[in-house]
C-alpha positions as CSV (number, residue, x, y, z in Angstrom):
1,X,0.0,0.0,0.0
2,X,1.3,3.4,-0.9
3,X,2.3,5.8,1.9
4,X,-0.1,8.7,2.3
5,X,2.5,11.5,2.3
6,X,0.1,14.2,3.4
7,X,-1.2,12.2,6.4
8,X,2.4,11.2,7.4
9,X,3.6,14.9,7.4
10,X,0.6,16.0,9.5
11,X,1.0,13.2,12.0
12,X,4.6,14.1,12.4
13,X,3.7,17.6,13.7
14,X,3.6,18.3,17.4
15,X,0.5,19.9,19.0
16,X,2.3,23.2,19.1
17,X,3.3,23.0,15.5
18,X,-0.3,22.2,14.5
19,X,-1.4,25.4,16.3
20,X,1.3,27.4,14.6
21,X,0.3,26.0,11.2
22,X,-3.3,27.0,11.7
23,X,-2.2,30.6,12.3
24,X,0.1,30.4,9.3
25,X,-2.6,29.1,7.0
26,X,-5.2,31.7,8.2
27,X,-2.7,34.5,7.4
28,X,-2.0,33.1,3.9
29,X,-5.6,32.7,2.7
30,X,-8.8,34.6,2.9
31,X,-11.6,33.1,5.0
32,X,-13.6,31.7,2.1
33,X,-10.5,29.9,0.7
34,X,-9.6,27.9,3.7
35,X,-10.9,24.5,2.7
36,X,-7.3,23.4,2.9
37,X,-7.5,24.1,6.6
38,X,-10.7,22.0,6.8
39,X,-8.8,19.1,5.2
40,X,-6.0,19.6,7.7
41,X,-8.4,19.4,10.7
42,X,-10.1,16.3,9.3
43,X,-6.8,14.4,9.1
44,X,-5.7,15.6,12.5
45,X,-8.9,14.5,14.2
46,X,-9.6,11.4,12.1
47,X,-6.4,10.1,10.3
48,X,-8.1,6.8,9.7
49,X,-10.8,8.3,7.4
50,X,-10.8,7.2,3.8
51,X,-10.5,9.7,0.9
52,X,-14.0,8.9,-0.3
53,X,-15.5,9.9,3.1
54,X,-13.4,13.0,3.2
55,X,-14.4,14.1,-0.3
56,X,-18.1,13.8,0.6
57,X,-17.6,15.8,3.8
58,X,-15.8,18.6,2.0
59,X,-17.9,18.8,-1.3
60,X,-21.0,16.7,-0.7
61,X,-20.2,15.2,-4.2
62,X,-17.6,12.8,-5.7
63,X,-15.3,15.7,-6.7
64,X,-12.0,13.8,-6.6
65,X,-10.3,16.3,-9.0
66,X,-11.0,19.2,-6.6
67,X,-9.9,17.0,-3.7
68,X,-6.6,16.2,-5.3
69,X,-5.9,19.8,-6.0
70,X,-6.8,20.6,-2.4
71,X,-4.3,18.0,-1.2
72,X,-1.6,19.5,-3.4
73,X,-2.3,23.0,-2.0
74,X,-2.2,21.7,1.6
75,X,1.1,19.9,1.0
76,X,2.6,23.1,-0.4
77,X,1.3,25.1,2.6
78,X,2.9,22.5,4.9
79,X,6.2,22.6,3.0
80,X,6.3,26.4,3.2
81,X,5.4,26.4,6.9
82,X,8.0,23.8,7.8
83,X,10.7,25.6,5.7
84,X,9.9,29.0,7.4
85,X,9.8,27.4,10.8
86,X,13.2,25.8,10.4
87,X,14.7,29.0,9.1
88,X,13.3,30.8,12.1
89,X,14.6,28.2,14.6
90,X,18.1,27.8,13.1
91,X,19.9,30.6,11.4
92,X,22.6,28.3,10.1
93,X,20.4,26.1,8.0
94,X,21.0,25.6,4.3
95,X,17.5,26.8,3.5
96,X,18.3,30.2,5.1
97,X,21.5,30.5,3.1
98,X,19.7,29.6,-0.1
99,X,17.0,32.1,0.6
100,X,19.5,34.9,1.1
101,X,21.4,33.8,-2.0
102,X,18.2,33.9,-4.1
103,X,17.3,37.3,-2.6
104,X,20.7,38.6,-3.6
105,X,20.3,37.4,-7.2
106,X,16.9,39.1,-7.3
107,X,18.3,42.4,-6.1
108,X,21.2,42.3,-8.6
109,X,18.7,41.7,-11.4
110,X,16.8,44.8,-10.2
111,X,20.0,46.9,-10.3
112,X,20.3,47.2,-6.5
113,X,23.9,46.1,-5.9
114,X,24.4,47.7,-2.5
115,X,21.5,45.7,-0.9
116,X,22.4,42.6,-3.0
117,X,25.9,42.6,-1.7
118,X,24.7,43.1,1.9
119,X,22.6,39.8,1.7
120,X,25.4,38.1,-0.2
121,X,27.8,38.7,2.6
122,X,25.3,37.6,5.2
123,X,24.7,34.3,3.2
124,X,28.5,33.8,3.1
125,X,28.7,34.2,6.9
126,X,25.9,31.7,7.5
127,X,27.3,29.2,5.0
128,X,30.7,29.4,6.7
129,X,29.3,28.8,10.2
130,X,27.6,25.7,8.9
131,X,30.4,24.3,6.7
132,X,28.1,24.5,3.7
133,X,30.9,24.3,1.1
134,X,28.7,23.5,-1.8
135,X,26.6,26.6,-1.2
136,X,29.8,28.7,-0.5
137,X,31.0,27.8,-4.0
138,X,27.8,29.3,-5.4
139,X,28.2,32.3,-3.2
140,X,31.8,33.0,-4.3
141,X,30.9,32.5,-8.0
142,X,28.1,35.0,-7.6
143,X,30.5,37.4,-5.9
144,X,32.9,37.2,-8.8
145,X,30.0,37.6,-11.3
146,X,28.6,40.6,-9.5
147,X,31.9,42.2,-8.4
148,X,31.5,45.9,-7.5
149,X,34.4,48.2,-6.6
150,X,32.3,50.0,-4.0
151,X,30.6,47.1,-2.2
152,X,32.8,44.1,-2.8
153,X,36.2,43.0,-1.4
154,X,39.1,42.9,-4.0
155,X,38.7,40.2,-6.6
156,X,41.9,38.3,-5.6
157,X,40.5,37.8,-2.1
158,X,37.3,36.3,-3.5
159,X,39.2,34.0,-5.9
160,X,41.4,32.9,-3.0
161,X,38.3,32.1,-0.9
162,X,36.9,30.1,-3.8
163,X,40.0,28.0,-4.2
164,X,40.3,27.3,-0.5
165,X,36.7,26.4,-0.3
166,X,37.3,23.9,-3.1
167,X,39.9,22.2,-1.0
168,X,37.5,22.0,1.9
169,X,34.8,20.7,-0.3
170,X,37.1,17.9,-1.5
171,X,37.6,16.9,2.2
172,X,33.9,16.9,2.8
173,X,33.4,14.8,-0.4
174,X,35.9,12.2,1.0
175,X,34.0,12.0,4.3
176,X,30.6,11.7,2.5
177,X,32.0,8.9,0.2
178,X,33.3,7.1,3.3
179,X,30.0,7.4,5.0
180,X,28.2,6.0,1.9
181,X,30.6,3.0,1.7
182,X,30.2,2.2,5.4
183,X,26.4,2.3,5.1
184,X,26.8,-0.1,2.2
185,X,28.9,-2.4,4.4
186,X,26.2,-2.3,7.1
187,X,23.7,-3.2,4.4
188,X,25.8,-6.2,3.3
189,X,26.2,-7.2,7.0
190,X,22.5,-7.0,7.6
191,X,21.7,-9.1,4.5
192,X,24.4,-11.7,5.4
193,X,26.5,-11.0,2.2
194,X,29.5,-9.5,4.0
195,X,32.3,-12.0,3.8
196,X,34.6,-10.6,6.5
197,X,34.1,-9.2,10.1
198,X,32.2,-5.9,10.0
199,X,34.5,-4.0,12.4
200,X,37.6,-5.1,10.3
201,X,35.9,-4.0,7.1
202,X,35.1,-0.6,8.5
203,X,38.6,0.0,9.8
204,X,40.1,-1.1,6.6
205,X,37.8,1.2,4.6
206,X,38.5,4.1,7.0
207,X,42.3,3.9,6.7
208,X,42.3,3.2,3.0
209,X,40.5,6.5,2.3
210,X,43.5,8.6,3.4
211,X,41.4,11.2,5.2
212,X,43.7,13.4,7.2
213,X,43.0,13.6,10.9
214,X,42.6,17.4,11.2
215,X,39.7,17.1,13.6
216,X,40.7,20.2,15.6
217,X,40.1,22.3,12.5
218,X,37.2,20.3,11.3
219,X,35.2,18.9,14.2
220,X,32.3,18.2,11.9
221,X,34.5,15.6,10.1
222,X,35.1,13.9,13.5
223,X,31.4,13.8,14.2
224,X,30.6,12.4,10.8
225,X,33.2,9.7,11.0
226,X,32.4,8.7,14.6
227,X,28.6,8.7,13.8
228,X,29.0,6.3,11.0
229,X,31.3,4.0,13.0
230,X,28.8,4.2,15.8
231,X,26.2,2.7,13.5
232,X,28.4,-0.4,13.2
233,X,28.9,-0.5,17.0
234,X,25.1,-0.4,17.5
235,X,24.6,-3.2,15.1
236,X,27.3,-5.3,16.8
237,X,26.4,-4.1,20.3
238,X,30.2,-3.9,21.0
239,X,30.5,-0.5,22.7
240,X,33.7,-1.3,24.5
241,X,35.7,-0.9,21.3
242,X,34.1,2.4,20.6
243,X,34.6,4.1,24.0
244,X,38.3,4.8,24.2
245,X,38.4,6.1,20.6
246,X,35.6,8.6,20.9
247,X,36.8,10.0,24.2
248,X,40.4,10.3,23.0
249,X,39.4,12.1,19.8
250,X,37.0,14.4,21.6
251,X,39.6,15.4,24.2
252,X,42.1,16.1,21.5
253,X,39.7,18.6,19.9
254,X,38.7,20.0,23.2
255,X,42.3,20.6,24.3
256,X,43.3,22.1,21.0
257,X,40.4,24.6,21.2
258,X,38.7,23.1,18.2
259,X,35.2,23.7,19.6
260,X,34.0,27.2,19.1
261,X,30.6,29.0,19.0
262,X,30.5,28.2,15.4
263,X,30.4,24.4,16.0
264,X,28.8,24.2,19.5
265,X,26.2,21.7,18.2
266,X,28.9,19.4,17.1
267,X,30.3,19.4,20.6
268,X,26.8,18.7,22.0
269,X,26.4,15.8,19.6
270,X,29.7,14.3,20.7
271,X,29.0,14.8,24.4
272,X,25.8,12.9,24.0
273,X,27.6,10.2,22.0
274,X,30.2,9.7,24.7
275,X,27.6,9.7,27.5
276,X,25.6,7.1,25.7
277,X,28.5,4.7,25.0
278,X,29.6,5.0,28.7
279,X,26.0,4.1,29.7
280,X,26.0,1.1,27.4
281,X,29.3,0.0,28.9
282,X,27.8,0.4,32.4
283,X,30.2,3.2,33.4
284,X,27.3,5.1,34.9
285,X,29.2,7.5,37.2
286,X,31.4,8.7,34.3
287,X,28.3,8.8,32.1
288,X,26.7,11.3,34.5
289,X,29.8,13.5,34.4
290,X,29.5,13.9,30.6
291,X,25.8,14.4,31.0
292,X,26.4,17.3,33.3
293,X,28.7,18.8,30.6
294,X,25.9,18.2,28.1
295,X,23.3,19.9,30.2
296,X,25.5,23.0,30.6
297,X,26.2,23.1,26.9
298,X,22.5,22.8,26.0
299,X,21.2,25.3,28.5
300,X,22.7,28.3,26.7
301,X,21.4,27.3,23.2
302,X,18.3,28.2,21.1
303,X,15.0,26.5,21.4
304,X,15.7,24.2,18.5
305,X,18.8,22.7,20.1
306,X,17.2,22.4,23.5
307,X,14.2,20.7,22.0
308,X,16.5,18.2,20.2
309,X,18.9,17.3,22.9
310,X,17.3,17.9,26.3
311,X,14.8,15.0,26.0
312,X,17.8,12.8,25.2
313,X,19.6,14.1,28.3
314,X,16.6,13.4,30.5
315,X,16.2,9.9,29.3
316,X,19.8,9.0,29.6
317,X,20.2,10.7,33.0
318,X,17.2,8.9,34.4
319,X,18.4,5.5,33.1
320,X,21.9,5.9,34.5
321,X,20.6,7.0,37.9
322,X,18.2,4.0,37.9
323,X,21.1,1.6,37.5
324,X,23.0,3.3,40.3
325,X,20.1,2.6,42.7
326,X,18.2,5.9,42.5
327,X,15.1,4.5,40.7
328,X,12.6,6.8,42.4
329,X,14.6,9.8,41.3
330,X,14.3,8.6,37.7
331,X,10.5,8.1,38.0
332,X,10.1,11.7,39.4
333,X,12.3,13.2,36.7
334,X,10.4,11.5,33.8
335,X,7.0,12.3,35.3
336,X,7.8,15.9,35.9
337,X,9.2,16.3,32.4
338,X,6.2,14.7,30.7
339,X,3.8,16.8,32.8
340,X,5.5,20.1,31.8
341,X,6.6,19.4,28.2
342,X,4.7,16.5,26.6
343,X,2.8,18.7,24.3
344,X,6.0,20.3,23.0
345,X,7.8,17.1,22.3
346,X,7.9,15.0,19.2
347,X,6.0,11.8,19.4
348,X,9.2,9.8,19.2
349,X,10.4,11.4,22.4
350,X,7.0,11.0,24.1
351,X,6.9,7.3,23.3
352,X,10.5,6.7,24.5
353,X,9.9,8.6,27.7
354,X,6.7,6.7,28.4
355,X,8.3,3.4,27.8
356,X,11.2,4.3,30.1
357,X,8.7,5.5,32.8
358,X,6.9,2.2,32.5
359,X,10.1,0.3,33.2
360,X,11.0,2.5,36.2
361,X,7.5,1.9,37.7
362,X,8.0,-1.8,37.1
363,X,11.3,-1.7,38.9
364,X,9.5,0.0,41.9
365,X,7.0,-2.9,41.9
366,X,4.3,-0.4,40.9
367,X,2.7,-2.7,38.3
368,X,-0.6,-0.9,38.2
369,X,1.1,2.4,37.5
370,X,3.3,0.8,34.8
371,X,0.2,-0.5,33.1
372,X,-1.5,2.9,33.3
373,X,1.5,4.5,31.5
374,X,1.3,1.9,28.7
375,X,-2.4,2.6,28.3
376,X,-1.6,6.3,27.7
377,X,0.0,5.2,24.4
378,X,-3.2,5.4,22.4
379,X,-1.7,4.6,19.0
380,X,-2.0,1.1,17.6
381,X,1.0,-1.3,17.5
382,X,1.1,-0.9,13.8
383,X,1.4,2.8,14.1
384,X,4.0,2.6,16.8
385,X,6.1,0.1,14.9
386,X,6.0,2.4,11.8
387,X,7.0,5.4,14.0
388,X,9.6,3.7,16.3
389,X,10.7,0.5,14.6
390,X,10.3,-3.2,15.3
391,X,13.0,-3.3,18.0
392,X,11.2,-0.7,20.1
393,X,7.9,-2.5,19.6
394,X,9.4,-5.7,20.7
395,X,10.8,-4.1,23.8
396,X,7.5,-2.5,24.6
397,X,5.6,-5.8,24.2
398,X,8.1,-7.7,26.4
399,X,7.8,-5.1,29.1
400,X,4.0,-5.4,28.9
401,X,4.2,-9.2,29.2
402,X,6.3,-9.3,32.3
403,X,4.2,-6.6,33.9
404,X,1.1,-8.6,33.1
405,X,2.8,-11.6,34.7
406,X,3.5,-9.6,37.9
407,X,-0.2,-8.5,38.0
408,X,-1.0,-12.3,37.9
409,X,-2.7,-11.9,34.5
410,X,-1.1,-15.1,33.3
411,X,-3.5,-15.8,30.5
412,X,-3.0,-12.3,29.1
413,X,0.8,-12.7,29.4
414,X,0.7,-16.0,27.6
415,X,-1.6,-14.6,24.8
416,X,0.8,-11.7,24.3
417,X,3.8,-13.9,24.2
418,X,2.1,-15.9,21.4
419,X,1.4,-12.6,19.7
420,X,5.1,-11.7,19.9
421,X,6.1,-15.0,18.3
422,X,3.7,-14.4,15.4
423,X,4.4,-10.7,14.9
424,X,8.2,-10.8,15.2
425,X,8.8,-14.3,13.8
426,X,11.2,-13.0,11.1
427,X,13.1,-10.9,13.7
428,X,13.4,-13.7,16.2
429,X,14.7,-16.0,13.6
430,X,17.8,-13.9,13.1
431,X,21.0,-14.7,15.1
432,X,21.0,-11.2,16.7
433,X,17.7,-11.9,18.4
434,X,18.3,-15.5,19.3
435,X,18.5,-14.7,23.0
436,X,15.2,-12.7,22.9
437,X,13.6,-15.8,21.4
438,X,15.1,-17.9,24.2
439,X,13.8,-15.4,26.8
440,X,10.3,-15.6,25.3
441,X,10.5,-19.4,25.5
442,X,11.6,-19.2,29.1
443,X,8.7,-17.0,30.2
444,X,6.2,-19.3,28.5
445,X,7.8,-22.2,30.4
446,X,7.6,-20.3,33.6
447,X,3.9,-19.6,33.1
448,X,3.0,-23.2,32.1
449,X,5.2,-24.8,34.7
450,X,5.5,-22.4,37.7
451,X,6.7,-25.3,39.9
452,X,9.9,-25.5,37.8
453,X,11.1,-22.0,38.6
454,X,13.1,-23.0,41.7
455,X,14.7,-26.1,40.1
456,X,18.4,-26.3,39.4
457,X,17.8,-27.1,35.7
458,X,15.8,-24.0,35.1
459,X,18.3,-21.9,37.1
460,X,21.1,-23.3,34.9
461,X,19.2,-22.5,31.7
462,X,18.8,-18.8,32.7
463,X,22.2,-18.4,34.2
464,X,23.9,-19.8,31.0
465,X,21.9,-17.4,28.9
466,X,23.0,-14.4,31.0
467,X,26.7,-15.4,30.8
468,X,26.8,-16.3,27.2
469,X,28.6,-13.1,26.1
470,X,31.9,-11.6,27.5
471,X,31.2,-9.0,30.2
472,X,32.3,-6.1,28.1
473,X,30.0,-7.1,25.2
474,X,26.9,-8.0,27.3
475,X,23.9,-5.9,26.2
476,X,22.4,-3.9,29.0
477,X,18.8,-4.3,27.9
478,X,19.2,-8.1,27.5
479,X,20.7,-8.3,31.0
480,X,17.8,-6.4,32.4
481,X,15.2,-8.9,31.0
482,X,17.2,-11.9,32.2
483,X,17.6,-10.4,35.6
484,X,13.9,-10.6,36.0
485,X,14.0,-14.3,35.5
486,X,16.9,-14.6,37.9
487,X,14.8,-12.6,40.5
488,X,12.0,-15.1,40.1
489,X,14.2,-18.0,40.8
490,X,15.9,-16.4,43.8
491,X,12.6,-15.0,45.1
492,X,14.1,-11.6,45.5
493,X,12.9,-8.1,44.3
494,X,13.7,-7.7,40.6
495,X,15.3,-4.2,41.0
496,X,17.6,-5.4,43.8
497,X,18.8,-8.3,41.6
498,X,19.2,-6.0,38.6
499,X,21.4,-3.4,40.3
500,X,23.5,-6.1,42.0
501,X,24.0,-8.0,38.7
502,X,24.9,-4.9,36.7
503,X,27.3,-3.7,39.4
504,X,29.0,-7.1,39.7
505,X,29.4,-7.3,35.9
506,X,30.8,-3.8,35.8
507,X,33.4,-4.7,38.5
508,X,34.3,-7.9,36.6
509,X,34.7,-6.0,33.4
């Protein structure tokens, strides 16, 4: 089935953005021409409605041609709104630069060189701040074309800038090519067609490119390279190899003064990356140290950057504190944040926050509260999977199952386990999810044969599953699920077992 692009765009808007769009549309069109806003409201309120029903509501006839034109007009309105909003939120965006460049060209064509050069210089400054070398090439060429003795720098200065920008653009091109090749390796790894080890392939590809390590001058290159390597790390779930490299390279740039106001977002991205890898490696205290730096870096930025990174900070901080034994603090943090900011957050952040809150309530043995949080996710599983991905849905369903078990809803838990096996059969059949499949089987066994939970054979099954991977490679989420089984066998509170197991594994590592 084809994706309804209009519906997808509208669903992606936050409540605040929907309000802003209504105002934007009303300013753009007269009252009697606002049928596009009517269509917008129908999709917001009833996204499940079929086109035939919508057409009848709008026109009281089968006027599909008019409806298609209306959809096109509404899509254009949404594109204009989103473009203007992004330009307003972030002055360093490519769209802002392109807008100023277009305005300059227009002014030159109207014989207004002074104003044209004013905007041309502004576009250059913005492009420079954002390392937009392809656009800078266009800017310098226009400067040469429209050179003016009164308003422009000397021609040799412009030519020099153009040549230097070409060198920078070549470096960017190398990084982009490397990124594309690594993504191709990841695709081959996913499809089982990669003949050698993924990490070996990535390293070989990285060193063969000959990209110079001038990260202090080009922190954006560092971010790009580490980001694509991190993709491989996430696939392999081998964070231990990634931790020393990212911290070492970050500190080099920091010590060399490579982070400036111009590239503050890059520093923020890297701080979060470091904090996340420390968290996955169970180095929670050090994770909190970098999270504090992240919070300080975010606090002085514009709304756009705060909106992008602060929810990530909240979730990672709450998770790290929980593993350190401060679970109630984590609950309070997430509850307060959702209470004050839920309507301003993207749906992805809202869903992640709610799932984390569910887990924290569960760890507090607040099973009813955990269930109530899950019930506030009003979207269907199909919608959530499309929005968040299969892995997120699998985690949500597993959390729901063990919560139902603790509420003694054994039949519901068993039914949902069967649903997991049906819905995620292809995923569970892959080697990466073999332990999840084992976990599902163990829970079913526990429900069907509760008397077996305290036996040595069952204990051995679970314990062997937990210890299958080396300590430094053990996935934190996998460990959390298996600790629940371990708690059942030991007849101890789950959260106590979880914290103890994680701390013991950290000490061993």
